[in-house]
DRENRO-861404 format. One record per atom (N, C-alpha, C): residue number from 1; x, y, z; residue in one letter. Coordinates in nm, 4 decimals. Layout:
N
<rec pakol="NUM" px="X" py="Y" pz="Z" kevo="a"/>
...
//
This chain:
114
<rec pakol="1" px="11.7454" py="11.9705" pz="7.6362" kevo="m"/>
<rec pakol="1" px="11.7677" py="11.8287" pz="7.6556" kevo="m"/>
<rec pakol="1" px="11.7636" py="11.7980" pz="7.8061" kevo="m"/>
<rec pakol="2" px="11.6938" py="11.6953" pz="7.8426" kevo="n"/>
<rec pakol="2" px="11.6834" py="11.6552" pz="7.9820" kevo="n"/>
<rec pakol="2" px="11.7953" py="11.5596" pz="8.0181" kevo="n"/>
<rec pakol="3" px="11.8670" py="11.5937" pz="8.1229" kevo="k"/>
<rec pakol="3" px="11.9726" py="11.5058" pz="8.1711" kevo="k"/>
<rec pakol="3" px="11.9140" py="11.4120" pz="8.2755" kevo="k"/>
<rec pakol="4" px="11.9620" py="11.2907" pz="8.2758" kevo="i"/>
<rec pakol="4" px="11.9202" py="11.1946" pz="8.3771" kevo="i"/>
<rec pakol="4" px="12.0056" py="11.2180" pz="8.5007" kevo="i"/>
<rec pakol="5" px="11.9397" py="11.2318" pz="8.6122" kevo="s"/>
<rec pakol="5" px="12.0075" py="11.2581" pz="8.7384" kevo="s"/>
<rec pakol="5" px="12.0850" py="11.1356" pz="8.7860" kevo="s"/>
<rec pakol="6" px="12.1908" py="11.1603" pz="8.8600" kevo="k"/>
<rec pakol="6" px="12.2660" py="11.0512" pz="8.9221" kevo="k"/>
<rec pakol="6" px="12.1975" py="11.0044" pz="9.0494" kevo="k"/>
<rec pakol="7" px="12.1053" py="11.0847" pz="9.1023" kevo="l"/>
<rec pakol="7" px="12.0342" py="11.0497" pz="9.2246" kevo="l"/>
<rec pakol="7" px="11.8839" py="11.0443" pz="9.2009" kevo="l"/>
<rec pakol="8" px="11.8227" py="10.9458" pz="9.2630" kevo="c"/>
<rec pakol="8" px="11.6785" py="10.9269" pz="9.2547" kevo="c"/>
<rec pakol="8" px="11.6321" py="10.8844" pz="9.3938" kevo="c"/>
<rec pakol="9" px="11.5208" py="10.9388" pz="9.4412" kevo="l"/>
<rec pakol="9" px="11.4693" py="10.9001" pz="9.5718" kevo="l"/>
<rec pakol="9" px="11.3656" py="10.7898" pz="9.5545" kevo="l"/>
<rec pakol="10" px="11.3929" py="10.6741" pz="9.6131" kevo="g"/>
<rec pakol="10" px="11.2954" py="10.5663" pz="9.6165" kevo="g"/>
<rec pakol="10" px="11.1912" py="10.5963" pz="9.7231" kevo="g"/>
<rec pakol="11" px="11.0650" py="10.5674" pz="9.6939" kevo="t"/>
<rec pakol="11" px="10.9572" py="10.6092" pz="9.7837" kevo="t"/>
<rec pakol="11" px="10.8831" py="10.4946" pz="9.8512" kevo="t"/>
<rec pakol="12" px="10.9331" py="10.3723" pz="9.8410" kevo="v"/>
<rec pakol="12" px="10.8607" py="10.2597" pz="9.8983" kevo="v"/>
<rec pakol="12" px="10.8371" py="10.2788" pz="10.0483" kevo="v"/>
<rec pakol="13" px="10.9338" py="10.3363" pz="10.1193" kevo="q"/>
<rec pakol="13" px="10.9166" py="10.3542" pz="10.2632" kevo="q"/>
<rec pakol="13" px="10.8166" py="10.4641" pz="10.2979" kevo="q"/>
<rec pakol="14" px="10.7790" py="10.5466" pz="10.2011" kevo="l"/>
<rec pakol="14" px="10.6754" py="10.6468" pz="10.2268" kevo="l"/>
<rec pakol="14" px="10.5364" py="10.5838" pz="10.2252" kevo="l"/>
<rec pakol="15" px="10.5259" py="10.4636" pz="10.1677" kevo="g"/>
<rec pakol="15" px="10.3959" py="10.3998" pz="10.1545" kevo="g"/>
<rec pakol="15" px="10.3797" py="10.2680" pz="10.2269" kevo="g"/>
<rec pakol="16" px="10.4902" py="10.2112" pz="10.2745" kevo="l"/>
<rec pakol="16" px="10.4855" py="10.0796" pz="10.3396" kevo="l"/>
<rec pakol="16" px="10.5825" py="10.0735" pz="10.4573" kevo="l"/>
<rec pakol="17" px="10.5572" py="9.9829" pz="10.5498" kevo="d"/>
<rec pakol="17" px="10.6573" py="9.9474" pz="10.6503" kevo="d"/>
<rec pakol="17" px="10.7571" py="9.8591" pz="10.5770" kevo="d"/>
<rec pakol="18" px="10.8716" py="9.9114" pz="10.5427" kevo="y"/>
<rec pakol="18" px="10.9635" py="9.8410" pz="10.4543" kevo="y"/>
<rec pakol="18" px="11.1069" py="9.8731" pz="10.4930" kevo="y"/>
<rec pakol="19" px="11.1938" py="9.7784" pz="10.4781" kevo="g"/>
<rec pakol="19" px="11.3363" py="9.8003" pz="10.4934" kevo="g"/>
<rec pakol="19" px="11.3952" py="9.7325" pz="10.6149" kevo="g"/>
<rec pakol="20" px="11.5125" py="9.6771" pz="10.5976" kevo="v"/>
<rec pakol="20" px="11.5816" py="9.6062" pz="10.7044" kevo="v"/>
<rec pakol="20" px="11.6139" py="9.7006" pz="10.8202" kevo="v"/>
<rec pakol="21" px="11.6564" py="9.8215" pz="10.7890" kevo="a"/>
<rec pakol="21" px="11.6963" py="9.9166" pz="10.8930" kevo="a"/>
<rec pakol="21" px="11.5808" py="10.0065" pz="10.9379" kevo="a"/>
<rec pakol="22" px="11.4618" py="9.9813" pz="10.8886" kevo="n"/>
<rec pakol="22" px="11.3465" py="10.0653" pz="10.9208" kevo="n"/>
<rec pakol="22" px="11.2871" py="10.0219" pz="11.0547" kevo="n"/>
<rec pakol="23" px="11.3248" py="10.0913" pz="11.1609" kevo="r"/>
<rec pakol="23" px="11.2774" py="10.0558" pz="11.2946" kevo="r"/>
<rec pakol="23" px="11.1549" py="10.1354" pz="11.3372" kevo="r"/>
<rec pakol="24" px="11.1237" py="10.2421" pz="11.2627" kevo="e"/>
<rec pakol="24" px="11.0121" py="10.3287" pz="11.3003" kevo="e"/>
<rec pakol="24" px="10.8846" py="10.2991" pz="11.2224" kevo="e"/>
<rec pakol="25" px="10.8934" py="10.2183" pz="11.1187" kevo="g"/>
<rec pakol="25" px="10.7763" py="10.1912" pz="11.0351" kevo="g"/>
<rec pakol="25" px="10.7521" py="10.3014" pz="10.9341" kevo="g"/>
<rec pakol="26" px="10.6374" py="10.2961" pz="10.8727" kevo="k"/>
<rec pakol="26" px="10.6006" py="10.3942" pz="10.7706" kevo="k"/>
<rec pakol="26" px="10.5874" py="10.5326" pz="10.8345" kevo="k"/>
<rec pakol="27" px="10.6503" py="10.6349" pz="10.7743" kevo="p"/>
<rec pakol="27" px="10.6409" py="10.7688" pz="10.8322" kevo="p"/>
<rec pakol="27" px="10.5015" py="10.8292" pz="10.8125" kevo="p"/>
<rec pakol="28" px="10.4667" py="10.9227" pz="10.8985" kevo="s"/>
<rec pakol="28" px="10.3401" py="10.9954" pz="10.8841" kevo="s"/>
<rec pakol="28" px="10.3454" py="11.0790" pz="10.7569" kevo="s"/>
<rec pakol="29" px="10.2305" py="11.1287" pz="10.7130" kevo="l"/>
<rec pakol="29" px="10.2271" py="11.2150" pz="10.5950" kevo="l"/>
<rec pakol="29" px="10.3143" py="11.3378" pz="10.6185" kevo="l"/>
<rec pakol="30" px="10.3053" py="11.3962" pz="10.7363" kevo="e"/>
<rec pakol="30" px="10.3847" py="11.5155" pz="10.7678" kevo="e"/>
<rec pakol="30" px="10.5343" py="11.4869" pz="10.7557" kevo="e"/>
<rec pakol="31" px="10.5793" py="11.3750" pz="10.8120" kevo="k"/>
<rec pakol="31" px="10.7213" py="11.3390" pz="10.8040" kevo="k"/>
<rec pakol="31" px="10.7612" py="11.3064" pz="10.6601" kevo="k"/>
<rec pakol="32" px="10.6724" py="11.2396" pz="10.5863" kevo="s"/>
<rec pakol="32" px="10.7006" py="11.2077" pz="10.4459" kevo="s"/>
<rec pakol="32" px="10.7209" py="11.3345" pz="10.3641" kevo="s"/>
<rec pakol="33" px="10.6361" py="11.4342" pz="10.3865" kevo="l"/>
<rec pakol="33" px="10.6479" py="11.5610" pz="10.3132" kevo="l"/>
<rec pakol="33" px="10.7787" py="11.6316" pz="10.3496" kevo="l"/>
<rec pakol="34" px="10.8223" py="11.6204" pz="10.4741" kevo="k"/>
<rec pakol="34" px="10.9501" py="11.6787" pz="10.5152" kevo="k"/>
<rec pakol="34" px="11.0665" py="11.6061" pz="10.4479" kevo="k"/>
<rec pakol="35" px="11.0556" py="11.4745" pz="10.4339" kevo="i"/>
<rec pakol="35" px="11.1590" py="11.3961" pz="10.3641" kevo="i"/>
<rec pakol="35" px="11.1687" py="11.4415" pz="10.2186" kevo="i"/>
<rec pakol="36" px="11.0541" py="11.4589" pz="10.1532" kevo="l"/>
<rec pakol="36" px="11.0525" py="11.5027" pz="10.0140" kevo="l"/>
<rec pakol="36" px="11.1078" py="11.6448" pz="10.0015" kevo="l"/>
<rec pakol="37" px="11.0735" py="11.7335" pz="10.0947" kevo="d"/>
<rec pakol="37" px="11.1313" py="11.8689" pz="10.0953" kevo="d"/>
<rec pakol="37" px="11.2832" py="11.8628" pz="10.1092" kevo="d"/>
<rec pakol="38" px="11.3311" py="11.7799" pz="10.2014" kevo="f"/>
<rec pakol="38" px="11.4747" py="11.7645" pz="10.2245" kevo="f"/>
<rec pakol="38" px="11.5442" py="11.7224" pz="10.0946" kevo="f"/>
<rec pakol="39" px="11.4854" py="11.6254" pz="10.0256" kevo="a"/>
<rec pakol="39" px="11.5433" py="11.5784" pz="9.8989" kevo="a"/>
<rec pakol="39" px="11.5435" py="11.6902" pz="9.7945" kevo="a"/>
<rec pakol="40" px="11.4314" py="11.7604" pz="9.7816" kevo="c"/>
<rec pakol="40" px="11.4218" py="11.8678" pz="9.6815" kevo="c"/>
<rec pakol="40" px="11.5178" py="11.9822" pz="9.7105" kevo="c"/>
<rec pakol="41" px="11.5341" py="12.0153" pz="9.8374" kevo="e"/>
<rec pakol="41" px="11.6278" py="12.1219" pz="9.8754" kevo="e"/>
<rec pakol="41" px="11.7707" py="12.0869" pz="9.8349" kevo="e"/>
<rec pakol="42" px="11.7972" py="11.9603" pz="9.8161" kevo="r"/>
<rec pakol="42" px="11.9306" py="11.9148" pz="9.7786" kevo="r"/>
<rec pakol="42" px="11.9390" py="11.8759" pz="9.6311" kevo="r"/>
<rec pakol="43" px="11.8384" py="11.9151" pz="9.5539" kevo="g"/>
<rec pakol="43" px="11.8433" py="11.8986" pz="9.4091" kevo="g"/>
<rec pakol="43" px="11.7866" py="11.7698" pz="9.3538" kevo="g"/>
<rec pakol="44" px="11.7312" py="11.6851" pz="9.4363" kevo="i"/>
<rec pakol="44" px="11.6741" py="11.5606" pz="9.3852" kevo="i"/>
<rec pakol="44" px="11.5381" py="11.5900" pz="9.3239" kevo="i"/>
<rec pakol="45" px="11.5228" py="11.5538" pz="9.1968" kevo="r"/>
<rec pakol="45" px="11.3982" py="11.5783" pz="9.1238" kevo="r"/>
<rec pakol="45" px="11.3420" py="11.4511" pz="9.0603" kevo="r"/>
<rec pakol="46" px="11.4078" py="11.3387" pz="9.0812" kevo="w"/>
<rec pakol="46" px="11.3645" py="11.2101" pz="9.0280" kevo="w"/>
<rec pakol="46" px="11.3148" py="11.1247" pz="9.1437" kevo="w"/>
<rec pakol="47" px="11.1955" py="11.0664" pz="9.1271" kevo="f"/>
<rec pakol="47" px="11.1352" py="10.9835" pz="9.2308" kevo="f"/>
<rec pakol="47" px="11.0920" py="10.8504" pz="9.1711" kevo="f"/>
<rec pakol="48" px="11.1283" py="10.7433" pz="9.2383" kevo="d"/>
<rec pakol="48" px="11.0892" py="10.6087" pz="9.1974" kevo="d"/>
<rec pakol="48" px="10.9706" py="10.5661" pz="9.2822" kevo="d"/>
<rec pakol="49" px="10.8637" py="10.5210" pz="9.2166" kevo="t"/>
<rec pakol="49" px="10.7440" py="10.4780" pz="9.2874" kevo="t"/>
<rec pakol="49" px="10.6795" py="10.3627" pz="9.2116" kevo="t"/>
<rec pakol="50" px="10.5729" py="10.3093" pz="9.2668" kevo="a"/>
<rec pakol="50" px="10.4975" py="10.2026" pz="9.2013" kevo="a"/>
<rec pakol="50" px="10.3646" py="10.1863" pz="9.2725" kevo="a"/>
<rec pakol="51" px="10.2677" py="10.1298" pz="9.2022" kevo="q"/>
<rec pakol="51" px="10.1383" py="10.1025" pz="9.2634" kevo="q"/>
<rec pakol="51" px="10.1531" py="10.0054" pz="9.3805" kevo="q"/>
<rec pakol="52" px="10.2565" py="9.9220" pz="9.3763" kevo="a"/>
<rec pakol="52" px="10.2786" py="9.8221" pz="9.4810" kevo="a"/>
<rec pakol="52" px="10.3415" py="9.8823" pz="9.6073" kevo="a"/>
<rec pakol="53" px="10.3717" py="10.0109" pz="9.6069" kevo="y"/>
<rec pakol="53" px="10.4363" py="10.0762" pz="9.7204" kevo="y"/>
<rec pakol="53" px="10.3355" py="10.1355" pz="9.8185" kevo="y"/>
<rec pakol="54" px="10.2279" py="10.0664" pz="9.8433" kevo="g"/>
<rec pakol="54" px="10.1275" py="10.1166" pz="9.9377" kevo="g"/>
<rec pakol="54" px="10.0687" py="10.2471" pz="9.8887" kevo="g"/>
<rec pakol="55" px="10.0685" py="10.3494" pz="9.9734" kevo="n"/>
<rec pakol="55" px="10.0128" py="10.4786" pz="9.9320" kevo="n"/>
<rec pakol="55" px="10.1218" py="10.5799" pz="9.8962" kevo="n"/>
<rec pakol="56" px="10.2402" py="10.5323" pz="9.8567" kevo="a"/>
<rec pakol="56" px="10.3498" py="10.6224" pz="9.8200" kevo="a"/>
<rec pakol="56" px="10.3112" py="10.7143" pz="9.7048" kevo="a"/>
<rec pakol="57" px="10.2337" py="10.6646" pz="9.6077" kevo="e"/>
<rec pakol="57" px="10.1903" py="10.7500" pz="9.4974" kevo="e"/>
<rec pakol="57" px="10.1024" py="10.8643" pz="9.5475" kevo="e"/>
<rec pakol="58" px="10.0169" py="10.8347" pz="9.6439" kevo="e"/>
<rec pakol="58" px="9.9308" py="10.9394" pz="9.7005" kevo="e"/>
<rec pakol="58" px="10.0134" py="11.0431" pz="9.7759" kevo="e"/>
<rec pakol="59" px="10.1135" py="10.9978" pz="9.8494" kevo="v"/>
<rec pakol="59" px="10.2009" py="11.0900" pz="9.9212" kevo="v"/>
<rec pakol="59" px="10.2737" py="11.1805" pz="9.8224" kevo="v"/>
<rec pakol="60" px="10.3285" py="11.1229" pz="9.7155" kevo="l"/>
<rec pakol="60" px="10.3943" py="11.2038" pz="9.6125" kevo="l"/>
<rec pakol="60" px="10.2959" py="11.3004" pz="9.5471" kevo="l"/>
<rec pakol="61" px="10.1754" py="11.2528" pz="9.5200" kevo="g"/>
<rec pakol="61" px="10.0738" py="11.3392" pz="9.4604" kevo="g"/>
<rec pakol="61" px="10.0408" py="11.4570" pz="9.5490" kevo="g"/>
<rec pakol="62" px="10.0278" py="11.4310" pz="9.6771" kevo="e"/>
<rec pakol="62" px="10.0012" py="11.5381" pz="9.7735" kevo="e"/>
<rec pakol="62" px="10.1148" py="11.6401" pz="9.7723" kevo="e"/>
<rec pakol="63" px="10.2359" py="11.5901" pz="9.7727" kevo="y"/>
<rec pakol="63" px="10.3524" py="11.6784" pz="9.7730" kevo="y"/>
<rec pakol="63" px="10.3594" py="11.7623" pz="9.6456" kevo="y"/>
<rec pakol="64" px="10.3484" py="11.6952" pz="9.5313" kevo="l"/>
<rec pakol="64" px="10.3628" py="11.7645" pz="9.4035" kevo="l"/>
<rec pakol="64" px="10.2472" py="11.8606" pz="9.3765" kevo="l"/>
<rec pakol="65" px="10.1282" py="11.8291" pz="9.4249" kevo="a"/>
<rec pakol="65" px="10.0126" py="11.9169" pz="9.4041" kevo="a"/>
<rec pakol="65" px="10.0349" py="12.0528" pz="9.4701" kevo="a"/>
<rec pakol="66" px="10.1097" py="12.0555" pz="9.5777" kevo="h"/>
<rec pakol="66" px="10.1345" py="12.1811" pz="9.6480" kevo="h"/>
<rec pakol="66" px="10.2702" py="12.2433" pz="9.6147" kevo="h"/>
<rec pakol="67" px="10.3529" py="12.1687" pz="9.5477" kevo="r"/>
<rec pakol="67" px="10.4884" py="12.2144" pz="9.5163" kevo="r"/>
<rec pakol="67" px="10.4902" py="12.3120" pz="9.3997" kevo="r"/>
<rec pakol="68" px="10.4075" py="12.2869" pz="9.2974" kevo="g"/>
<rec pakol="68" px="10.4087" py="12.3718" pz="9.1782" kevo="g"/>
<rec pakol="68" px="10.5250" py="12.3371" pz="9.0878" kevo="g"/>
<rec pakol="69" px="10.5287" py="12.3998" pz="8.9711" kevo="n"/>
<rec pakol="69" px="10.6340" py="12.3800" pz="8.8711" kevo="n"/>
<rec pakol="69" px="10.6663" py="12.2322" pz="8.8508" kevo="n"/>
<rec pakol="70" px="10.5664" py="12.1565" pz="8.8099" kevo="l"/>
<rec pakol="70" px="10.5820" py="12.0121" pz="8.7941" kevo="l"/>
<rec pakol="70" px="10.6811" py="11.9729" pz="8.6860" kevo="l"/>
<rec pakol="71" px="10.7097" py="12.0628" pz="8.5930" kevo="s"/>
<rec pakol="71" px="10.7986" py="12.0275" pz="8.4827" kevo="s"/>
<rec pakol="71" px="10.9410" py="11.9977" pz="8.5296" kevo="s"/>
<rec pakol="72" px="10.9757" py="12.0353" pz="8.6513" kevo="e"/>
<rec pakol="72" px="11.1110" py="12.0069" pz="8.7000" kevo="e"/>
<rec pakol="72" px="11.1231" py="11.8680" pz="8.7621" kevo="e"/>
<rec pakol="73" px="11.0123" py="11.7955" pz="8.7768" kevo="f"/>
<rec pakol="73" px="11.0132" py="11.6648" pz="8.8422" kevo="f"/>
<rec pakol="73" px="11.0006" py="11.5517" pz="8.7413" kevo="f"/>
<rec pakol="74" px="11.0606" py="11.4383" pz="8.7760" kevo="h"/>
<rec pakol="74" px="11.0559" py="11.3182" pz="8.6948" kevo="h"/>
<rec pakol="74" px="11.0116" py="11.2035" pz="8.7839" kevo="h"/>
<rec pakol="75" px="10.9154" py="11.1257" pz="8.7366" kevo="l"/>
<rec pakol="75" px="10.8643" py="11.0128" pz="8.8135" kevo="l"/>
<rec pakol="75" px="10.8914" py="10.8838" pz="8.7389" kevo="l"/>
<rec pakol="76" px="10.9428" py="10.7872" pz="8.8100" kevo="i"/>
<rec pakol="76" px="10.9691" py="10.6555" pz="8.7544" kevo="i"/>
<rec pakol="76" px="10.8722" py="10.5602" pz="8.8231" kevo="i"/>
<rec pakol="77" px="10.7957" py="10.4858" pz="8.7442" kevo="s"/>
<rec pakol="77" px="10.6983" py="10.3948" pz="8.8021" kevo="s"/>
<rec pakol="77" px="10.7020" py="10.2616" pz="8.7298" kevo="s"/>
<rec pakol="78" px="10.6452" py="10.1624" pz="8.7947" kevo="k"/>
<rec pakol="78" px="10.6340" py="10.0299" pz="8.7361" kevo="k"/>
<rec pakol="78" px="10.4869" py="9.9947" pz="8.7249" kevo="k"/>
<rec pakol="79" px="10.4484" py="9.9399" pz="8.6124" kevo="l"/>
<rec pakol="79" px="10.3103" py="9.8999" pz="8.5901" kevo="l"/>
<rec pakol="79" px="10.3062" py="9.7562" pz="8.5415" kevo="l"/>
<rec pakol="80" px="10.1993" py="9.6877" pz="8.5732" kevo="v"/>
<rec pakol="80" px="10.1775" py="9.5555" pz="8.5153" kevo="v"/>
<rec pakol="80" px="10.1184" py="9.5756" pz="8.3767" kevo="v"/>
<rec pakol="81" px="10.1429" py="9.4856" pz="8.2817" kevo="p"/>
<rec pakol="81" px="10.0945" py="9.5054" pz="8.1445" kevo="p"/>
<rec pakol="81" px="9.9440" py="9.5298" pz="8.1341" kevo="p"/>
<rec pakol="82" px="9.8624" py="9.4727" pz="8.2230" kevo="k"/>
<rec pakol="82" px="9.7179" py="9.4908" pz="8.2115" kevo="k"/>
<rec pakol="82" px="9.6756" py="9.6358" pz="8.2330" kevo="k"/>
<rec pakol="83" px="9.7654" py="9.7194" pz="8.2841" kevo="a"/>
<rec pakol="83" px="9.7322" py="9.8606" pz="8.3045" kevo="a"/>
<rec pakol="83" px="9.7036" py="9.9296" pz="8.1718" kevo="a"/>
<rec pakol="84" px="9.7533" py="9.8740" pz="8.0611" kevo="f"/>
<rec pakol="84" px="9.7335" py="9.9354" pz="7.9307" kevo="f"/>
<rec pakol="84" px="9.6221" py="9.8691" pz="7.8491" kevo="f"/>
<rec pakol="85" px="9.5538" py="9.7702" pz="7.9071" kevo="e"/>
<rec pakol="85" px="9.4448" py="9.7056" pz="7.8356" kevo="e"/>
<rec pakol="85" px="9.3242" py="9.7987" pz="7.8288" kevo="e"/>
<rec pakol="86" px="9.2471" py="9.7870" pz="7.7228" kevo="e"/>
<rec pakol="86" px="9.1281" py="9.8693" pz="7.7074" kevo="e"/>
<rec pakol="86" px="9.0328" py="9.8460" pz="7.8242" kevo="e"/>
<rec pakol="87" px="8.9851" py="9.9527" pz="7.8809" kevo="g"/>
<rec pakol="87" px="8.8925" py="9.9445" pz="7.9929" kevo="g"/>
<rec pakol="87" px="8.9599" py="9.9410" pz="8.1282" kevo="g"/>
<rec pakol="88" px="9.0941" py="9.9259" pz="8.1308" kevo="s"/>
<rec pakol="88" px="9.1656" py="9.9257" pz="8.2581" kevo="s"/>
<rec pakol="88" px="9.1776" py="10.0684" pz="8.3084" kevo="s"/>
<rec pakol="89" px="9.1654" py="10.0833" pz="8.4380" kevo="e"/>
<rec pakol="89" px="9.1812" py="10.2153" pz="8.4973" kevo="e"/>
<rec pakol="89" px="9.3150" py="10.2219" pz="8.5680" kevo="e"/>
<rec pakol="90" px="9.3977" py="10.3127" pz="8.5260" kevo="c"/>
<rec pakol="90" px="9.5279" py="10.3326" pz="8.5879" kevo="c"/>
<rec pakol="90" px="9.5311" py="10.4748" pz="8.6415" kevo="c"/>
<rec pakol="91" px="9.5109" py="10.4893" pz="8.7691" kevo="v"/>
<rec pakol="91" px="9.5058" py="10.6209" pz="8.8310" kevo="v"/>
<rec pakol="91" px="9.6283" py="10.6383" pz="8.9183" kevo="v"/>
<rec pakol="92" px="9.7049" py="10.7397" pz="8.8914" kevo="c"/>
<rec pakol="92" px="9.8265" py="10.7648" pz="8.9676" kevo="c"/>
<rec pakol="92" px="9.8309" py="10.9111" pz="9.0112" kevo="c"/>
<rec pakol="93" px="9.8915" py="10.9349" pz="9.1230" kevo="f"/>
<rec pakol="93" px="9.9239" py="11.0672" pz="9.1711" kevo="f"/>
<rec pakol="93" px="9.8032" py="11.1572" pz="9.1946" kevo="f"/>
<rec pakol="94" px="9.7197" py="11.1141" pz="9.2850" kevo="y"/>
<rec pakol="94" px="9.6141" py="11.1985" pz="9.3360" kevo="y"/>
<rec pakol="94" px="9.6476" py="11.2291" pz="9.4806" kevo="y"/>
<rec pakol="95" px="9.6525" py="11.3546" pz="9.5149" kevo="g"/>
<rec pakol="95" px="9.6739" py="11.3907" pz="9.6543" kevo="g"/>
<rec pakol="95" px="9.5463" py="11.3688" pz="9.7324" kevo="g"/>
<rec pakol="96" px="9.5572" py="11.3632" pz="9.8633" kevo="s"/>
<rec pakol="96" px="9.4384" py="11.3424" pz="9.9454" kevo="s"/>
<rec pakol="96" px="9.3435" py="11.4612" pz="9.9359" kevo="s"/>
<rec pakol="97" px="9.3944" py="11.5743" pz="9.8882" kevo="s"/>
<rec pakol="97" px="9.3090" py="11.6907" pz="9.8697" kevo="s"/>
<rec pakol="97" px="9.2231" py="11.6764" pz="9.7445" kevo="s"/>
<rec pakol="98" px="9.2467" py="11.5710" pz="9.6676" kevo="g"/>
<rec pakol="98" px="9.1717" py="11.5494" pz="9.5444" kevo="g"/>
<rec pakol="98" px="9.2331" py="11.6186" pz="9.4246" kevo="g"/>
<rec pakol="99" px="9.3451" py="11.6846" pz="9.4439" kevo="t"/>
<rec pakol="99" px="9.4110" py="11.7551" pz="9.3347" kevo="t"/>
<rec pakol="99" px="9.4827" py="11.6549" pz="9.2463" kevo="t"/>
<rec pakol="100" px="9.4529" py="11.6587" pz="9.1198" kevo="k"/>
<rec pakol="100" px="9.5173" py="11.5678" pz="9.0261" kevo="k"/>
<rec pakol="100" px="9.6468" py="11.6316" pz="8.9787" kevo="k"/>
<rec pakol="101" px="9.7578" py="11.5648" pz="9.0002" kevo="a"/>
<rec pakol="101" px="9.8882" py="11.6225" pz="8.9702" kevo="a"/>
<rec pakol="101" px="9.9466" py="11.5728" pz="8.8394" kevo="a"/>
<rec pakol="102" px="9.8815" py="11.4786" pz="8.7718" kevo="e"/>
<rec pakol="102" px="9.9407" py="11.4311" pz="8.6477" kevo="e"/>
<rec pakol="102" px="9.9212" py="11.5363" pz="8.5397" kevo="e"/>
<rec pakol="103" px="10.0023" py="11.5319" pz="8.4379" kevo="g"/>
<rec pakol="103" px="9.9973" py="11.6344" pz="8.3348" kevo="g"/>
<rec pakol="103" px="10.0749" py="11.7563" pz="8.3809" kevo="g"/>
<rec pakol="104" px="10.0406" py="11.8715" pz="8.3305" kevo="d"/>
<rec pakol="104" px="10.1052" py="11.9966" pz="8.3708" kevo="d"/>
<rec pakol="104" px="10.2568" py="11.9911" pz="8.3595" kevo="d"/>
<rec pakol="105" px="10.3072" py="11.9150" pz="8.2649" kevo="g"/>
<rec pakol="105" px="10.4507" py="11.9094" pz="8.2414" kevo="g"/>
<rec pakol="105" px="10.5246" py="11.8043" pz="8.3205" kevo="g"/>
<rec pakol="106" px="10.4565" py="11.7294" pz="8.4056" kevo="l"/>
<rec pakol="106" px="10.5203" py="11.6245" pz="8.4844" kevo="l"/>
<rec pakol="106" px="10.5730" py="11.5169" pz="8.3900" kevo="l"/>
<rec pakol="107" px="10.6954" py="11.4724" pz="8.4097" kevo="r"/>
<rec pakol="107" px="10.7561" py="11.3730" pz="8.3213" kevo="r"/>
<rec pakol="107" px="10.7476" py="11.2354" pz="8.3853" kevo="r"/>
<rec pakol="108" px="10.7041" py="11.1375" pz="8.3072" kevo="w"/>
<rec pakol="108" px="10.6845" py="11.0002" pz="8.3551" kevo="w"/>
<rec pakol="108" px="10.7791" py="10.9061" pz="8.2837" kevo="w"/>
<rec pakol="109" px="10.8291" py="10.8073" pz="8.3540" kevo="t"/>
<rec pakol="109" px="10.9033" py="10.6963" pz="8.2949" kevo="t"/>
<rec pakol="109" px="10.8394" py="10.5697" pz="8.3507" kevo="t"/>
<rec pakol="110" px="10.7947" py="10.4832" pz="8.2620" kevo="f"/>
<rec pakol="110" px="10.7297" py="10.3587" pz="8.3048" kevo="f"/>
<rec pakol="110" px="10.8106" py="10.2383" pz="8.2622" kevo="f"/>
<rec pakol="111" px="10.8072" py="10.1350" pz="8.3422" kevo="s"/>
<rec pakol="111" px="10.8612" py="10.0073" pz="8.2988" kevo="s"/>
<rec pakol="111" px="10.7513" py="9.9034" pz="8.3240" kevo="s"/>
<rec pakol="112" px="10.7393" py="9.8097" pz="8.2332" kevo="l"/>
<rec pakol="112" px="10.6388" py="9.7047" pz="8.2473" kevo="l"/>
<rec pakol="112" px="10.6998" py="9.5846" pz="8.3169" kevo="l"/>
<rec pakol="113" px="10.6305" py="9.5322" pz="8.4153" kevo="n"/>
<rec pakol="113" px="10.6763" py="9.4145" pz="8.4878" kevo="n"/>
<rec pakol="113" px="10.5980" py="9.2917" pz="8.4386" kevo="n"/>
<rec pakol="114" px="10.6658" py="9.2001" pz="8.3726" kevo="y"/>
<rec pakol="114" px="10.6024" py="9.0790" pz="8.3221" kevo="y"/>
<rec pakol="114" px="10.6222" py="8.9652" pz="8.4179" kevo="y"/>
//
């Protein structure tokens, strides 16, 4: 049985210049990967992302493609309803290396935004 974690890392700042206290802007890919490592080293395995978060999905994809053991991670995302229409292309979690990280036991949670 999968337990829901009490902690989840939001990733909007990995993909956008976002946040009231964000004085440095969007972190570099290298810094983003260090942030994700820091979270994982402390047991965080749930990540909140969305297509609207700039390239945060790509950053997560890059991280997870090299991390291995995807079954230990949980991704929470938001999609617009048209993402499920026939012929719509919904592509998530591709690292810049071109490695596709979806599948392989990765767990997804989606919510539809109307």
